[in-house]
C-alpha positions in Angstrom: 83.6 15.1 63.7 80.2 14.3 62.2 79.5 18.0 62.0 81.7 18.0 59.3 80.1 15.7 57.2 78.1 16.6 54.2 75.9 14.1 52.6 75.3 14.6 48.7 71.9 14.8 47.7 70.1 14.8 44.4 70.3 17.8 42.4 67.2 19.8 42.3 66.3 23.4 40.7 64.6 24.3 44.0 67.4 23.2 46.2 70.2 24.8 44.0 68.1 28.3 43.6 70.1 30.3 46.0 73.5 29.5 44.3 72.5 29.7 40.5 70.4 27.6 38.0 70.3 24.0 37.1 70.4 23.6 33.2 68.4 20.7 31.9 65.8 19.9 29.2 62.8 19.3 31.3 59.1 19.5 30.7 57.8 20.8 27.5 60.3 22.4 25.2 59.9 26.5 24.6 59.6 26.1 20.9 61.0 24.1 18.0 63.6 25.1 15.6 65.3 23.5 12.5 62.4 23.1 10.6 60.6 21.1 13.6 63.4 18.6 13.7 64.8 20.1 17.1 63.0 20.7 20.3 64.6 24.2 22.0 64.6 24.5 25.7 65.4 28.2 25.4 67.1 30.6 28.0 68.1 28.1 30.8 70.5 30.2 32.6 71.8 33.8 32.3 75.3 34.6 31.6 76.2 37.3 34.0 79.5 39.4 33.6 79.5 42.0 36.1 82.4 44.1 34.7 83.1 45.9 31.3 86.5 44.5 30.8 85.1 40.9 30.5 83.1 39.3 28.1 81.3 36.0 28.1 83.4 33.0 26.7 82.7 29.4 25.7 85.4 26.8 26.7 85.5 22.8 27.2 87.2 21.3 30.4 88.1 17.6 30.8 87.8 16.8 34.3 89.4 14.0 36.0 87.1 11.6 38.2 87.2 11.9 42.2 85.8 9.3 44.5 83.4 9.5 47.4 83.8 9.9 50.4 85.7 13.1 49.4 88.1 15.4 51.6 86.5 19.0 50.5 90.0 21.4 51.4 88.7 24.5 49.2 86.2 26.1 47.3 86.3 29.2 45.1 84.3 32.0 43.8 84.2 34.3 40.6 83.2 37.6 41.8 82.9 39.1 38.3 80.6 36.7 36.6 78.4 33.4 36.7 80.3 30.3 35.4 78.2 27.4 33.9 79.1 23.7 33.6 77.4 21.3 31.2 78.6 17.8 30.8 79.1 16.5 27.2 78.3 12.8 28.4 75.7 11.5 30.6 77.9 10.6 33.8 77.0 12.2 37.3 79.1 14.7 38.6 79.2 16.4 42.2 78.2 20.1 42.7 79.4 21.7 46.1 78.2 25.2 47.0 78.4 27.2 50.2 76.5 30.6 51.2 78.5 33.6 51.4 78.8 34.9 54.9 80.6 38.2 55.1 82.9 37.3 52.1 83.8 33.8 53.3 82.1 30.7 52.6 79.4 29.2 55.0 78.7 25.4 55.6 78.8 23.7 52.2 76.1 21.8 50.6 76.5 18.9 48.0 74.4 17.7 45.3 74.8 14.8 42.8 73.6 15.6 39.2 71.3 13.3 37.1 72.1 12.6 33.3 71.4 15.8 31.3 71.9 18.1 34.1 74.2 21.0 34.5 74.8 23.9 36.7 75.3 27.8 36.4 76.7 29.3 39.5 75.6 33.0 40.0 78.7 35.5 40.2 80.4 35.4 43.7 79.0 32.1 44.6 81.3 29.7 46.4 81.8 26.5 44.8 83.6 23.3 44.7 86.0 22.6 41.8 84.7 20.4 38.7 84.4 16.9 40.3 83.2 14.1 37.9 82.5 10.8 39.7 82.7 8.1 37.3 85.5 8.6 34.6 86.9 11.7 33.1 84.3 13.7 31.6 84.4 16.6 29.0 82.2 19.8 30.2 81.0 22.9 28.2 82.2 25.7 30.3 80.6 29.3 29.8 81.8 32.0 32.1 83.9 35.5 32.0 86.9 35.6 30.2 89.0 38.8 30.1 91.7 40.9 32.1 91.4 41.4 35.7 91.1 39.0 38.9 88.0 36.7 38.7 89.0 34.1 41.2 89.0 34.0 44.9 89.8 30.5 46.8 89.1 29.7 50.3 91.3 26.9 51.9 89.3 25.5 55.0 91.3 25.1 58.2 89.7 21.8 58.8 88.2 19.7 55.6 84.9 18.7 55.3 83.9 15.2 54.3 81.3 14.7 51.3 79.8 11.0 51.3 77.2 9.7 49.0 
């Protein structure tokens, strides 16, 4: 069964690039705002709404913590828009993604965020649910809101085990 074990690795922009963007204030700020009192890290991720019925929305979600090892039974995707999760505290969270293989998720990958990191999943990216690891945590969520079905779920025949 070791072929169904996935080791979560630190989240990096390079490793996550096929699935979306890592949202973090890193390197030099783009410019200053508020009369020089705030360094702005500009345009870190793109909000993508692929249909005319939807619009970008901003929400807050309070996620309950999970423990590792974790049994991954299900992933989901949002075909009509991107979806971003930005933690409002500094605790790490687990990010699970899978490549699309002819409309179904392929082998998942798992990442653990560092303080200050969020993610923006590209439209149609298979991903796990919001997964705080330490304690309940609030997240800013930016995604498509509006009519129509924008959620597909896939339940695995056999779960994957995600370890630290």
